[in-house]
NUNUPA-633438 format. One record per residue (C-alpha): residue in three letters; x, y, z. Coordinates in steps of 0.5 Angstrom, whole numbers, plus 500, padded with zeros to 3 digits. Layout:
BEGIN
AlaXYZ...
//
This chain:
BEGIN
Met500500500Ile501507498Ser503512505Leu501518501Ile502525507Ile499531505Ile502537508Ser498543507Gly498551511Arg498558511Ser505561508Gly511561515Ser507555518Gly513551518Lys510547510Ser517546509Thr521544514Ala514538515Leu517537508His525537509Val524532515Leu519527511Glu524527505Asp530526510Met525520513Gly526517505Tyr519520503Tyr519522496Cys516530496Ile514534491Asp513541494Asn506546492Leu504540487Pro498543483Val491539486Thr491538479Leu496532479Leu495529485Gln491523481Pro497522476Leu502522480Ile498517485Glu497513478Arg504513476Ile507511483Thr502505483Asn505503478Asn512504482Asp514499487Ser521502487Ile516509491Arg511507497Ser512512501Val510519499Ala510527502Val507533498Ser506540499Ile500542497Asp498551499Ala495557496Arg500558491Asn495552486Ile489556482Ala483557487Glu478554483Asp483548483Leu483548491Val476548492Glu476540488Phe481538493Pro475533497Asn473531491Val480529488Val483526495Arg475521494Thr477519488Phe483514491Asp482508492Thr483507500Asn486500498Leu492502495Val494508498Ser493511505Thr492519506Lys493523512Ile493530510Val496534516Tyr495543515Leu500547519Asp498555521Ser500560527Ala497566530Ser497571524Pro501576528Ser506570529Leu506570522Val506578520Lys512578525Arg516571522Phe515574513Ser518583517Glu524578520Thr525575512Arg522580509Arg521576504Lys514577500His508574501Pro505570495Leu498573495Ser500580497Asp500585492Asn498593491Asn491591493Arg492587499Asp498588504Leu501583509Arg494582513Glu489581508Ala493575505Leu494571511Glu486572511Tyr484571503Glu489566503Arg486561510Glu479563506Leu483559499Leu485553504Thr479551508Pro477545502Ile484543505Ser484545513Asp477542513Met479535511Ala486534516Asp487529520Leu492533524Ser492541525Val497543528Asp499550531Thr505552531Thr505559534Ser509558541Leu513552536Thr521552534Ile523550528His527543533Glu519542537Leu516542530Arg522537527Asp520533532Leu513534532Ile513532525Lys518525525Ser514523531Arg506524530Val507525523Ala512520519Leu512514525Asp505512526Ser505509519Leu497506520Glu496506527Phe492511532Ala497518534Leu496520541Leu499526545Phe498529552Gln499536552Ser499540557Phe498549558Ala497554561Tyr489557559Lys494564561Asn497562554Gly491561552Val487554549Pro491550544Val488550538Asp490544536Ala486541541Asp481535541Leu480535547Val480540553Phe480538559Asp480544566Val485543572Arg484549575Cys480547580Leu486542583Pro489545589Asn495550587Pro502547589His504555587Trp502557593Lys506553597Pro512558597Asn518551597Leu514548591Arg513555588Asn519554582Leu519545581Thr514543575Gly509537575Leu515533574Asp519534581Gln516529586Pro515534591Val510537586Gln508529584Asn507528593Phe503533594Leu499532589Asp498524590Glu495527598Gln490531595Leu484528594Glu480531588Phe487530585Cys485522584Glu477523585Met480527577Val486523574Thr481515576Asp475520572Leu479522566Ile482515565Arg475511565Tyr473516560Leu478516556Glu478508557Thr471508555Trp472513549Leu479512545Pro477506542Lys472509540Phe474515537Glu479510534Ala475507531Ser470513527Asn476513522Arg480518527Ser488518526Tyr489522531Met488526537Thr490530541Ile488532549Ala490538552Leu489539560Gly490545563Cys491550569Thr493556570Gly502557569Gly501551565Gln507549571His504544576Arg498540576Ser496539568Val502537567Tyr502531573Ile496530570Cys499529563Glu504524566Lys499519570Leu495519564Tyr501517560Gln503512564Gln498510564Phe495509555Glu503509554Pro503501555Ala497499551Trp497504545Glu502504540Asn502511539Val503515544Gln507521546Ile507528550Arg508535551His509541556Arg507548552Glu510552558Leu516548560Ser519548553Lys517556553Ile520556561Gln528551558Leu528554552Lys528562557Asn532559562Gly538557557Glu536550557Pro535544553Gly529544551
//
């Protein structure tokens, strides 16, 4: 069977980085493929036994009318011959504007009548037929290039056909991850932040874990979350979901959400083929302190 990964997203969101990672991993890669050439490409590769892993990037430089036809083109693929995964990358518009300003690149859709911000919004509209079909949507706003590379390796290139599960902690003060499928608010739990000896630690540190394990509410929530996920994750998988991101948030994303993510990861990692964990705010703290990510 041919493994086809389609990468799309707005300009500056990291499509080139993602494609380079896949190329380094042995995928046959094509950048900026016209939508109308998708079907001929599949037909050609089907008759070539030497190529079984393909990644293509499709962006707004396509003809607008062709982008509208993207869903119909993908539906023509023989699912017995082709396994298709659609990955859509995006970032907050201010972040994209900053990236373009730093690189001094011109947006492909900007012109004398359309400035950069307008071009980005128009691009979002043009790519809606692809983003609506995405198996995995990734918000790259807060990701470093190294984190994006690791994410593509672990969640896209290595998952083959199995269900990919990600547990992610975050801080509500920095916004809910836009790529989350399920979001759980754990701010009602006792907060280690108010313990002076725990304030500068994280949910990865034993003293914080000991404190939370002693809290009845914490133990009850972990038990309830495990019960819920054990019931419903198989049903999500059975509905042909390829990816599932479960986000847990607290005020600062440093203590409670981190440790609950760790507990859930420990519970589900032995039972599922592809389980990852990411602590969004801890990555920022490490970067700020000059520590390795």
